C-alpha positions as CSV (number, residue, x, y, z in Angstrom):
1,X,-7.0,8.6,-34.5
2,X,-5.0,11.8,-34.4
3,X,-4.2,12.9,-37.9
4,X,-1.0,14.8,-38.6
5,X,-2.7,17.1,-41.1
6,X,-4.6,18.6,-38.2
7,X,-1.5,20.3,-36.9
8,X,-0.1,23.7,-37.9
9,X,2.9,23.9,-40.1
10,X,5.1,25.1,-37.2
11,X,4.3,21.9,-35.3
12,X,4.9,19.7,-38.4
13,X,8.2,21.3,-39.2
14,X,9.4,20.9,-35.6
15,X,8.4,17.3,-35.6
16,X,10.2,16.7,-38.9
17,X,13.4,18.3,-37.6
18,X,13.2,16.5,-34.3
19,X,13.3,13.2,-36.3
20,X,16.1,14.6,-38.6
21,X,18.2,15.5,-35.6
22,X,17.6,12.1,-34.0
23,X,18.7,10.4,-37.3
24,X,21.7,12.6,-37.6
25,X,22.6,11.8,-34.0
26,X,22.4,8.1,-34.9
27,X,24.5,8.5,-38.0
28,X,27.2,10.6,-36.1
29,X,27.1,7.9,-33.5
30,X,28.2,5.3,-36.1
31,X,30.9,7.8,-37.2
32,X,31.9,8.2,-33.6
33,X,32.1,4.5,-33.0
34,X,34.1,4.0,-36.1
35,X,36.7,6.6,-35.0
36,X,36.8,5.1,-31.5
37,X,37.3,1.6,-32.9
38,X,40.2,2.8,-35.1
39,X,41.9,5.1,-32.6
40,X,44.9,4.1,-30.5
41,X,43.4,6.2,-27.7
42,X,39.9,4.7,-28.3
43,X,38.5,8.2,-28.9
44,X,36.6,10.0,-31.6
45,X,37.6,13.5,-32.7
46,X,36.3,16.1,-30.3
47,X,33.8,17.6,-32.8
48,X,32.5,14.2,-33.9
49,X,31.6,13.6,-30.3
50,X,30.0,17.1,-30.1
51,X,28.1,16.6,-33.3
52,X,26.7,13.3,-32.0
53,X,25.7,14.6,-28.6
54,X,24.3,17.9,-29.9
55,X,22.1,16.2,-32.5
56,X,20.7,13.8,-29.9
57,X,20.0,16.8,-27.6
58,X,18.5,19.0,-30.3
59,X,16.0,16.2,-31.2
60,X,14.0,16.4,-27.9
61,X,14.5,20.1,-27.7
62,X,12.8,20.5,-31.1
63,X,10.1,18.1,-30.0
64,X,9.5,20.5,-27.1
65,X,9.3,23.4,-29.5
66,X,6.6,21.5,-31.4
67,X,4.6,21.1,-28.2
68,X,5.1,24.8,-27.2
69,X,4.0,25.9,-30.7
70,X,0.9,23.6,-30.6
71,X,-0.3,25.1,-27.3
72,X,0.8,28.7,-27.9
73,X,-1.8,31.4,-28.0
74,X,0.1,33.2,-30.8
75,X,-1.0,33.0,-34.4
76,X,0.6,30.5,-36.6
77,X,2.9,33.1,-38.3
78,X,4.5,33.9,-34.9
79,X,4.8,30.2,-33.9
80,X,6.2,29.3,-37.3
81,X,9.0,31.9,-37.1
82,X,9.9,31.0,-33.5
83,X,10.3,27.4,-34.5
84,X,12.2,28.2,-37.7
85,X,14.6,30.5,-36.0
86,X,15.5,27.8,-33.5
87,X,15.8,25.1,-36.3
88,X,18.1,27.4,-38.3
89,X,20.5,27.9,-35.5
90,X,20.3,24.3,-34.3
91,X,21.1,23.1,-37.8
92,X,23.9,25.6,-38.2
93,X,25.5,24.4,-35.0
94,X,25.3,20.7,-35.9
95,X,26.6,21.4,-39.4
96,X,29.6,23.4,-38.0
97,X,30.4,20.6,-35.6
98,X,30.3,18.0,-38.4
99,X,32.5,20.2,-40.5
100,X,35.0,20.5,-37.8
101,X,34.8,16.8,-37.2
102,X,35.5,16.1,-40.9
103,X,38.3,18.7,-41.2
104,X,39.8,17.9,-37.8
105,X,40.9,21.5,-37.8
106,X,40.3,22.4,-34.1
107,X,39.3,20.9,-30.8
108,X,37.9,24.3,-29.7
109,X,36.1,26.5,-32.2
110,X,36.3,29.5,-29.8
111,X,40.1,29.3,-29.7
112,X,41.6,32.1,-31.7
113,X,42.3,32.3,-34.5
114,X,38.9,30.9,-35.5
115,X,39.6,28.3,-38.2
116,X,37.4,26.4,-40.6
117,X,39.8,24.2,-42.5
118,X,42.4,26.6,-43.9
119,X,40.2,29.6,-43.6
120,X,40.7,32.0,-40.8
121,X,37.5,33.9,-39.7
122,X,37.7,37.3,-38.2
123,X,36.9,37.5,-34.5
124,X,33.8,39.5,-35.2
125,X,32.3,36.7,-37.3
126,X,32.3,34.3,-34.4
127,X,31.2,36.9,-31.9
128,X,28.2,38.0,-34.2
129,X,27.3,34.4,-34.8
130,X,27.2,33.6,-31.1
131,X,25.3,36.8,-30.2
132,X,22.8,36.1,-33.0
133,X,22.4,32.5,-31.8
134,X,21.8,33.5,-28.2
135,X,19.3,36.3,-29.1
136,X,17.4,34.2,-31.6
137,X,17.1,31.0,-29.6
138,X,16.2,32.8,-26.4
139,X,13.7,35.1,-28.2
140,X,12.1,32.3,-30.2
141,X,11.8,29.9,-27.3
142,X,10.8,32.6,-24.9
143,X,7.9,33.7,-27.1
144,X,6.7,30.2,-27.5
145,X,6.9,29.6,-23.7
146,X,5.1,32.9,-23.1
147,X,2.4,31.7,-25.6
148,X,1.9,28.5,-23.6
149,X,1.9,30.4,-20.3
150,X,-0.8,32.7,-21.6
151,X,-2.8,29.7,-22.8
152,X,-2.7,28.3,-19.2
153,X,-4.1,31.4,-17.6
154,X,-7.8,31.2,-16.7
């Protein structure tokens, strides 16, 4: 029998968050259904739908990160931070979608002015957040992928 304690922390955390994202996807699916059932147009708010879908997509993505970390040639410290960086940005994205769904403040978070409820964010905040997300997710996943590729070399 394969015991979970045999895995590195990076793999365990990725597995845990994969399950969390799946569960959040299920919960937001209930929320989405409730809004559809109580809407004259039979639709949920745009960001409720996005929160639901993104959670369900981040679940297998995080599972893939677990596999990449498990087979990576890098030491556990590198794998851990590559996984954590992705999880932080995945979680931030889902939380922002849920927040927009609760507040019903926008149907496009990139439309200016950038709003969160009654707060207006400066353009630079959204730009820096997106550039950070792009760099962090590509770097973290790229390093894990390279770690797997190096492990596959004879």
